[in-house]
C-alpha positions as CSV (number, residue, x, y, z in Angstrom):
1,X,21.7,-20.1,-0.8
2,X,23.0,-18.8,2.6
3,X,20.4,-17.3,4.9
4,X,21.2,-15.6,8.2
5,X,19.7,-17.2,11.2
6,X,16.2,-15.9,11.8
7,X,14.9,-14.6,15.1
8,X,11.2,-14.4,15.8
9,X,10.5,-11.5,18.2
10,X,6.7,-11.9,18.5
11,X,6.7,-14.6,21.2
12,X,8.8,-12.5,23.5
13,X,6.9,-9.3,22.9
14,X,3.2,-10.3,22.7
15,X,0.9,-12.0,25.2
16,X,0.6,-15.8,24.7
17,X,-2.8,-15.6,23.1
18,X,-1.6,-13.0,20.5
19,X,-0.3,-15.8,18.3
20,X,-0.3,-19.5,17.7
21,X,2.6,-21.7,16.8
22,X,1.9,-23.2,13.4
23,X,4.0,-25.2,11.0
24,X,3.7,-24.6,7.2
25,X,2.4,-27.5,5.2
26,X,5.0,-29.0,2.9
27,X,4.4,-28.4,-0.8
28,X,4.0,-31.4,-3.1
29,X,6.3,-30.1,-5.9
30,X,7.7,-26.6,-5.1
31,X,9.0,-24.4,-7.9
32,X,10.5,-21.0,-7.8
33,X,8.9,-18.5,-10.2
34,X,10.1,-15.1,-9.1
35,X,13.0,-14.1,-6.9
36,X,13.8,-10.5,-5.7
37,X,17.6,-10.4,-5.9
38,X,17.9,-6.8,-4.7
39,X,15.7,-7.3,-1.7
40,X,17.5,-10.6,-0.8
41,X,20.8,-8.7,-0.9
42,X,19.4,-6.0,1.4
43,X,18.4,-8.7,3.9
44,X,21.8,-10.3,3.8
45,X,20.7,-13.4,1.9
46,X,23.5,-14.7,-0.3
47,X,21.9,-15.3,-3.6
48,X,24.8,-15.1,-6.1
49,X,24.1,-18.6,-7.2
50,X,20.7,-19.5,-5.7
51,X,19.7,-23.1,-6.0
52,X,16.2,-22.7,-7.3
53,X,15.0,-26.0,-6.0
54,X,16.2,-25.3,-2.4
55,X,15.0,-21.7,-2.7
56,X,11.5,-23.1,-3.7
57,X,11.5,-25.5,-0.7
58,X,12.5,-22.8,1.7
59,X,10.0,-20.2,0.6
60,X,7.0,-22.6,0.5
61,X,7.8,-23.7,4.0
62,X,8.7,-27.2,2.8
63,X,12.1,-26.7,4.4
64,X,12.6,-24.1,7.1
65,X,15.5,-21.7,7.5
66,X,17.6,-22.0,10.7
67,X,16.1,-20.3,13.7
68,X,12.5,-20.4,12.3
69,X,9.7,-20.2,14.8
70,X,6.6,-20.1,12.6
71,X,3.6,-18.4,14.0
72,X,0.2,-17.2,12.9
73,X,-0.8,-13.9,14.4
74,X,-4.2,-13.2,16.1
75,X,-6.1,-10.0,15.3
76,X,-9.6,-8.7,15.0
77,X,-11.0,-6.0,12.7
78,X,-13.8,-4.0,11.3
79,X,-14.6,-5.4,7.9
80,X,-16.6,-2.9,5.8
81,X,-17.7,-1.2,9.0
82,X,-18.7,-4.4,10.8
83,X,-16.7,-5.5,13.9
84,X,-15.3,-9.1,13.8
85,X,-13.8,-10.0,17.2
86,X,-11.4,-12.6,15.8
87,X,-9.8,-12.9,12.4
88,X,-6.0,-13.8,12.5
89,X,-3.7,-15.1,9.9
90,X,-5.8,-17.7,8.2
91,X,-3.3,-18.6,5.5
92,X,0.0,-17.1,6.5
93,X,2.8,-17.7,9.0
94,X,5.6,-15.3,10.1
95,X,8.8,-17.3,10.0
96,X,10.9,-14.7,11.8
97,X,12.9,-11.6,11.2
98,X,16.1,-10.5,9.4
99,X,18.0,-7.2,9.8
100,X,18.8,-5.3,6.7
101,X,21.9,-3.3,5.8
102,X,20.5,-0.2,7.6
103,X,19.9,-2.1,10.8
104,X,16.1,-2.3,10.3
105,X,14.3,-5.5,11.2
106,X,11.8,-7.0,8.8
107,X,9.3,-9.9,9.1
108,X,9.5,-12.7,6.7
109,X,6.0,-14.2,6.2
110,X,4.8,-17.0,4.0
111,X,1.4,-16.2,2.6
112,X,-0.5,-19.3,1.3
113,X,1.5,-21.9,3.2
114,X,-1.5,-23.9,4.5
115,X,-4.2,-23.7,7.2
116,X,-3.6,-22.2,10.6
117,X,-5.8,-22.2,13.8
118,X,-7.3,-19.0,12.4
119,X,-8.3,-20.4,9.0
120,X,-12.0,-20.7,9.9
121,X,-12.5,-23.6,7.6
122,X,-10.4,-22.3,4.7
123,X,-7.7,-24.3,3.0
124,X,-4.9,-21.9,3.9
125,X,-3.6,-21.9,0.4
126,X,-3.1,-19.1,-2.1
127,X,-3.7,-19.1,-5.9
128,X,-1.1,-18.2,-8.4
129,X,-2.9,-15.1,-9.7
130,X,-3.2,-13.2,-6.4
131,X,0.4,-14.1,-5.4
132,X,1.8,-12.7,-8.7
133,X,-0.5,-9.6,-8.4
134,X,0.9,-8.8,-4.9
135,X,4.5,-9.4,-6.1
136,X,4.0,-7.0,-9.1
137,X,2.0,-4.3,-7.3
138,X,3.9,-4.2,-4.0
139,X,7.3,-3.9,-5.8
140,X,5.8,-1.2,-8.0
141,X,4.7,0.7,-4.9
142,X,8.2,0.4,-3.5
143,X,9.7,1.8,-6.7
144,X,7.1,4.7,-6.6
145,X,8.5,5.6,-3.1
146,X,5.3,4.7,-1.2
147,X,5.7,2.8,2.1
148,X,4.7,-0.8,1.5
149,X,5.3,-4.4,2.3
150,X,7.5,-6.1,-0.3
151,X,7.8,-9.4,-2.1
152,X,10.9,-11.6,-1.8
153,X,9.7,-14.7,-3.7
154,X,6.8,-16.3,-5.5
155,X,6.7,-20.0,-5.7
156,X,4.2,-22.7,-6.8
157,X,3.4,-25.7,-4.7
158,X,2.6,-28.3,-7.4
159,X,-0.9,-28.5,-6.2
160,X,-4.3,-27.1,-7.4
161,X,-6.5,-24.8,-5.4
162,X,-10.1,-24.1,-6.2
163,X,-11.4,-20.5,-6.2
164,X,-14.4,-18.6,-7.5
165,X,-13.2,-18.8,-11.1
166,X,-12.3,-22.5,-11.0
167,X,-9.0,-24.4,-10.4
168,X,-5.7,-22.6,-10.3
169,X,-2.1,-23.5,-9.5
170,X,-1.4,-23.2,-5.8
171,X,1.3,-20.6,-4.9
172,X,3.1,-19.0,-1.9
173,X,4.3,-15.4,-1.6
174,X,7.1,-14.5,0.7
175,X,6.1,-11.1,2.1
176,X,8.6,-8.8,3.8
177,X,7.3,-6.1,6.2
178,X,8.5,-3.8,9.0
179,X,6.0,-5.9,11.0
180,X,2.5,-7.4,10.7
181,X,1.0,-5.4,13.6
182,X,-2.1,-3.7,12.5
183,X,-5.0,-1.6,13.9
184,X,-6.9,-4.9,14.3
185,X,-4.1,-6.2,16.6
186,X,-5.4,-3.7,19.2
187,X,-9.0,-4.6,18.5
188,X,-8.3,-8.2,19.3
189,X,-7.5,-7.3,23.0
190,X,-10.1,-4.6,23.2
191,X,-12.9,-7.1,22.3
192,X,-11.7,-9.3,25.2
193,X,-11.5,-6.4,27.7
194,X,-7.8,-7.3,28.1
195,X,-6.1,-4.0,29.3
196,X,-2.8,-5.8,30.0
197,X,-2.8,-7.2,26.5
198,X,-3.5,-3.7,25.1
199,X,-0.6,-2.2,27.1
200,X,1.7,-5.0,25.9
201,X,0.6,-4.4,22.3
202,X,1.1,-0.6,22.6
203,X,4.6,-1.0,24.2
204,X,5.6,-3.4,21.5
205,X,4.4,-1.1,18.7
206,X,6.4,1.8,20.3
207,X,9.5,-0.4,20.7
208,X,9.4,-1.6,17.1
209,X,8.1,1.5,15.2
210,X,8.3,4.6,17.3
211,X,11.3,4.1,19.7
212,X,11.6,7.9,20.3
213,X,8.3,7.7,22.3
214,X,9.8,5.2,24.8
215,X,11.1,8.0,27.1
216,X,7.6,9.5,27.6
217,X,5.8,8.4,30.7
218,X,2.5,6.6,30.5
219,X,-0.2,7.6,29.6
220,X,1.4,10.3,27.5
221,X,3.3,7.9,25.4
222,X,0.1,6.1,24.4
223,X,-1.5,9.3,23.3
224,X,1.7,10.1,21.4
225,X,1.5,6.7,19.8
226,X,-2.0,7.5,18.5
227,X,-0.8,10.8,17.1
228,X,2.2,9.1,15.4
229,X,0.1,6.4,13.8
230,X,-2.3,9.2,12.7
231,X,0.4,11.1,11.0
232,X,1.9,8.1,9.2
233,X,-1.6,7.1,8.0
234,X,-2.4,10.6,6.7
235,X,0.9,10.6,4.8
236,X,0.3,7.1,3.4
237,X,-3.2,7.9,2.1
238,X,-1.9,11.1,0.4
239,X,0.7,9.0,-1.3
240,X,-2.0,6.6,-2.6
241,X,-4.0,9.6,-4.0
242,X,-0.9,11.0,-5.7
243,X,-0.6,8.0,-8.0
244,X,-4.3,7.1,-8.4
245,X,-4.1,4.0,-6.2
246,X,-7.3,2.5,-4.7
247,X,-6.7,0.0,-1.9
248,X,-10.0,-1.6,-2.2
249,X,-10.3,-3.2,1.2
250,X,-9.3,-0.6,3.8
251,X,-10.6,-2.6,6.8
252,X,-8.9,-2.1,10.1
253,X,-7.2,-5.5,9.9
254,X,-5.4,-4.2,6.7
255,X,-4.1,-0.9,8.2
256,X,-0.6,-1.3,9.5
257,X,0.8,0.5,12.6
258,X,4.1,1.0,10.8
259,X,2.4,3.0,8.0
260,X,3.1,0.5,5.2
261,X,0.6,-0.5,2.6
262,X,-0.7,-4.0,3.4
263,X,-2.8,-6.4,1.3
264,X,-3.0,-6.1,-2.5
265,X,-6.1,-8.2,-3.1
266,X,-8.7,-6.1,-4.9
267,X,-6.5,-3.0,-5.3
268,X,-6.3,-1.1,-8.5
269,X,-4.7,2.0,-10.2
270,X,-7.1,4.4,-11.9
271,X,-7.0,4.8,-15.6
272,X,-9.9,7.2,-16.5
273,X,-10.3,9.6,-13.6
274,X,-13.4,9.6,-11.6
275,X,-13.1,10.6,-7.9
276,X,-15.7,8.0,-6.8
277,X,-14.0,5.2,-8.7
278,X,-14.3,1.7,-7.2
279,X,-12.8,-1.5,-8.6
280,X,-13.1,-3.9,-5.7
281,X,-15.8,-6.5,-6.4
282,X,-16.6,-6.7,-2.7
283,X,-17.0,-3.0,-2.2
284,X,-20.6,-2.8,-3.4
285,X,-21.4,0.6,-1.9
286,X,-18.2,2.5,-2.6
287,X,-17.0,2.6,1.0
288,X,-13.4,2.6,-0.1
289,X,-13.6,4.6,-3.4
290,X,-10.6,6.7,-4.3
291,X,-12.0,9.9,-2.8
292,X,-13.3,8.1,0.3
293,X,-9.9,6.8,1.4
294,X,-9.0,9.9,3.5
295,X,-12.3,9.7,5.3
296,X,-12.1,6.0,5.9
297,X,-8.6,6.3,7.2
298,X,-9.9,8.8,9.8
299,X,-12.7,6.4,10.7
300,X,-10.2,3.5,11.1
301,X,-8.1,5.7,13.4
302,X,-11.2,6.4,15.5
303,X,-11.5,2.6,16.0
304,X,-7.9,2.4,17.0
305,X,-8.4,5.3,19.5
306,X,-11.3,3.5,21.0
307,X,-9.0,0.6,21.8
308,X,-6.4,2.8,23.4
309,X,-8.9,4.5,25.8
310,X,-8.1,2.3,28.8
311,X,-4.4,3.3,28.5
312,X,-5.0,7.1,28.1
313,X,-6.7,7.8,31.5
314,X,-8.4,6.1,34.3
315,X,-11.3,8.5,33.9
316,X,-13.4,7.5,30.9
317,X,-14.4,11.0,30.0
318,X,-10.8,12.3,30.2
319,X,-9.6,9.5,28.0
320,X,-12.3,10.2,25.4
321,X,-11.4,13.9,25.4
322,X,-7.7,13.2,24.9
323,X,-8.4,10.8,22.1
324,X,-10.8,13.1,20.3
325,X,-8.3,16.0,20.5
326,X,-5.7,13.9,18.6
327,X,-8.3,12.6,16.1
328,X,-9.4,16.3,15.6
329,X,-5.9,17.0,14.3
330,X,-6.3,14.6,11.4
331,X,-8.3,16.8,9.0
332,X,-5.7,19.6,9.1
333,X,-2.8,17.2,9.0
334,X,-4.3,15.4,6.0
335,X,-5.2,18.7,4.2
336,X,-1.7,20.1,4.6
337,X,-0.2,16.9,3.2
338,X,-2.7,17.0,0.4
339,X,-1.8,20.5,-0.5
340,X,1.9,19.7,-0.6
341,X,1.2,16.6,-2.7
342,X,-0.8,18.6,-5.3
343,X,2.0,21.2,-5.3
344,X,4.6,18.5,-6.0
345,X,2.5,17.2,-8.9
346,X,2.3,20.7,-10.4
347,X,6.0,21.4,-9.9
348,X,5.1,24.2,-7.5
349,X,6.1,25.2,-3.9
350,X,3.3,24.7,-1.4
351,X,3.4,28.3,-0.1
352,X,0.7,30.5,1.4
353,X,-1.4,32.4,-1.1
354,X,0.5,35.3,-2.7
355,X,-1.5,38.4,-3.6
356,X,0.7,38.8,-6.7
357,X,-0.8,35.6,-8.1
358,X,-3.8,35.7,-10.3
359,X,-6.4,32.9,-9.9
360,X,-6.3,30.7,-6.9
361,X,-4.1,29.2,-4.2
362,X,-1.9,26.3,-5.0
363,X,-4.4,23.8,-3.5
364,X,-7.3,25.4,-5.3
365,X,-5.3,25.3,-8.5
366,X,-4.8,21.6,-8.1
367,X,-8.5,21.0,-7.2
368,X,-9.6,22.9,-10.3
369,X,-7.5,20.6,-12.4
370,X,-8.9,17.5,-10.7
371,X,-12.4,18.8,-11.4
372,X,-11.5,19.3,-15.1
373,X,-10.1,15.8,-15.2
374,X,-13.2,14.3,-13.6
375,X,-15.5,16.2,-15.9
376,X,-13.9,14.6,-18.9
377,X,-12.7,11.3,-17.3
378,X,-9.2,11.7,-18.8
379,X,-6.5,9.3,-17.9
380,X,-5.2,10.1,-14.5
381,X,-1.5,9.2,-15.0
382,X,-1.1,10.5,-18.5
383,X,-2.7,13.9,-17.8
384,X,0.0,14.9,-15.3
385,X,2.7,13.7,-17.8
386,X,1.0,15.7,-20.6
387,X,1.4,18.8,-18.5
388,X,5.1,18.3,-18.7
389,X,5.3,18.5,-22.5
390,X,5.6,22.3,-22.7
391,X,5.2,25.5,-20.7
392,X,1.6,26.2,-19.7
393,X,1.6,29.5,-21.7
394,X,3.0,27.9,-24.8
395,X,0.4,28.1,-27.7
396,X,1.2,24.6,-28.9
397,X,0.9,23.2,-25.4
398,X,-2.4,25.1,-24.8
399,X,-3.9,23.6,-28.0
400,X,-2.7,20.1,-27.0
401,X,-4.4,20.4,-23.6
402,X,-7.6,21.9,-25.1
403,X,-7.9,18.9,-27.3
404,X,-7.1,16.5,-24.4
405,X,-10.0,18.1,-22.4
406,X,-12.4,18.1,-25.3
407,X,-12.0,21.8,-25.9
408,X,-13.3,22.7,-22.5
409,X,-13.3,26.6,-22.2
410,X,-12.0,26.3,-18.6
411,X,-8.7,24.8,-19.7
412,X,-7.1,28.1,-21.0
413,X,-8.1,30.0,-17.9
414,X,-6.6,27.3,-15.7
415,X,-3.4,27.2,-17.7
416,X,-3.1,31.0,-17.5
417,X,-3.5,30.8,-13.7
418,X,-1.0,28.0,-13.6
419,X,1.6,30.0,-15.6
420,X,1.0,33.0,-13.3
421,X,1.6,30.9,-10.2
422,X,4.9,29.6,-11.7
423,X,6.1,33.1,-12.5
424,X,5.1,34.4,-9.0
425,X,7.1,31.6,-7.4
426,X,10.1,32.2,-9.8
427,X,10.0,28.6,-11.0
428,X,11.8,28.1,-14.3
429,X,10.7,25.5,-16.7
430,X,13.6,23.1,-16.1
431,X,12.9,23.2,-12.4
432,X,9.2,22.6,-13.0
433,X,9.8,19.6,-15.1
434,X,12.3,18.2,-12.6
435,X,9.8,18.5,-9.8
436,X,6.9,17.1,-11.8
437,X,9.0,14.2,-13.0
438,X,9.7,13.2,-9.4
439,X,6.0,13.2,-8.4
440,X,4.2,11.9,-11.5
441,X,5.0,8.4,-12.7
442,X,5.0,7.5,-16.4
443,X,4.3,3.9,-15.7
444,X,2.0,2.3,-13.2
445,X,0.7,-1.3,-12.9
446,X,-2.3,-0.7,-15.1
447,X,-5.1,-3.2,-14.3
448,X,-5.4,-4.6,-17.9
449,X,-1.7,-5.1,-18.2
450,X,-1.6,-6.9,-14.8
451,X,-4.5,-9.1,-15.8
452,X,-2.9,-9.9,-19.1
453,X,0.3,-10.9,-17.4
454,X,-1.5,-13.1,-14.8
455,X,-3.5,-14.9,-17.5
456,X,-0.3,-15.7,-19.4
457,X,1.3,-16.9,-16.2
458,X,-1.6,-19.2,-15.5
459,X,-0.8,-20.8,-18.9
460,X,2.9,-21.2,-18.0
461,X,4.3,-18.0,-19.6
462,X,6.0,-15.7,-17.1
463,X,7.6,-13.4,-19.7
464,X,4.8,-10.7,-19.5
465,X,5.0,-10.7,-15.7
466,X,8.8,-10.3,-15.8
467,X,8.5,-7.6,-18.4
468,X,6.0,-5.7,-16.3
469,X,8.1,-6.0,-13.2
470,X,11.2,-4.7,-15.1
471,X,9.3,-1.7,-16.5
472,X,7.9,-0.8,-13.0
473,X,11.3,-0.6,-11.4
474,X,11.8,2.9,-12.9
475,X,8.3,4.3,-12.9
476,X,9.3,8.0,-13.3
477,X,11.2,7.5,-16.5
478,X,9.5,7.4,-19.9
479,X,9.1,3.7,-20.8
480,X,11.1,3.8,-24.0
481,X,11.6,0.0,-24.0
482,X,7.9,-0.5,-22.9
483,X,5.8,2.1,-24.8
484,X,2.6,0.1,-24.6
485,X,2.7,0.0,-20.8
486,X,2.0,3.8,-20.7
487,X,-1.2,3.4,-22.7
488,X,-4.6,3.3,-21.1
489,X,-6.8,0.4,-21.9
490,X,-8.9,0.2,-25.0
491,X,-12.6,-0.2,-24.6
492,X,-12.3,-4.0,-24.7
493,X,-9.4,-4.0,-22.3
494,X,-11.0,-2.2,-19.4
495,X,-10.9,-4.2,-16.1
496,X,-14.1,-3.1,-14.4
497,X,-13.6,-5.1,-11.2
498,X,-10.8,-6.7,-9.1
499,X,-11.1,-9.6,-6.7
500,X,-9.6,-10.6,-3.4
501,X,-8.6,-14.0,-4.6
502,X,-9.0,-15.7,-1.2
């Protein structure tokens, strides 16, 4: 396997206390389980004939690629609303960066490679189940077109780790990200009253993720940075809602400045729709429920804005006013994106209300459907695909949907308004189906299927995991070769809770 020489840009761009040099711990008996050939090719890694043994050694940190400067990053965060002045990479090291075919740089990080100065007494290792979960779900999110970190390799270490459910094989995930800078990166310096560190962090974020802002003078570029992160965050959360995704642990240390989804611990995709659905075992009060994610993103952005205040104006009141003005744009920004998202899912154009249309606006039409879905707790993913099985004013389709919604009298009225909206916008059936197909997946990483695959992997059988990964590469196509993967769980298959796995 040929790997381009890595370069680690963090030491040259962050203050000295923003990271710690940290060598991975060699694995006792490394073994390659999963290898992402397509991603490797994008990163310029020659993997035509990969030596699985050397690959396993490289991506457990047992052998390091040329140019590697392994570091653990420092950051802070608000965890379930409570400030923690120092967290940091407790079981991960960034090896360095590679540039892809499009000229974009990506971090290569080993997750589970041993303790770091930030481990806080932990063993720094990862277990097989969480590593495979992140590999499956992050690659599924990428295929869904949602900004996300990605997975290059999953390896085992030949060792055993002990977690809440007992012993499990140790494993390492090679995670690829635009960067590992997060809201909590700013909080780290804010807790220390380090304005120079904040400025360095802000300039680095702009350089790496928002280079168009470089030409703006300070402090305007820092206000523009807050607005840019706000816009990406609003877009990302709307994409989560589009596919029924619940992050599960939206703490500020898990919110990236690049706008990528980070951390797939207690995440889940909804089966039966309920807006206040929670799966994370650590989210006991529903803070990060499906319908709370937009509000919590706004709350997290406010914590980021607080960190930036010293950079926005020397006058505290003026800095607060400037930050609040940007944060005040979030509700409208999110709502506009949400309306467009619902329109895409319905195959409609997100236009202003047209007096020729009976019923309601496009957004109201979408919200009425969500209310019907919640009332009957129908399957989130399959409901949208069912809407594609015939025109909404077709008698057979009307009967099909009446039965789906337990003969709710509101269904026919909703379908009549939907058909009227389509006619008013001049959208033909073929165009509707094309638009809806692009917005509504047929296959998602359903919780029960993921758990089945992980349990088989713990027993040495990777076939279900590979099958799941294969099916999730084309999520908007009907799963002809994997029909069972489109089915919701039976009563005994429901996964009521997901776990962090740390």
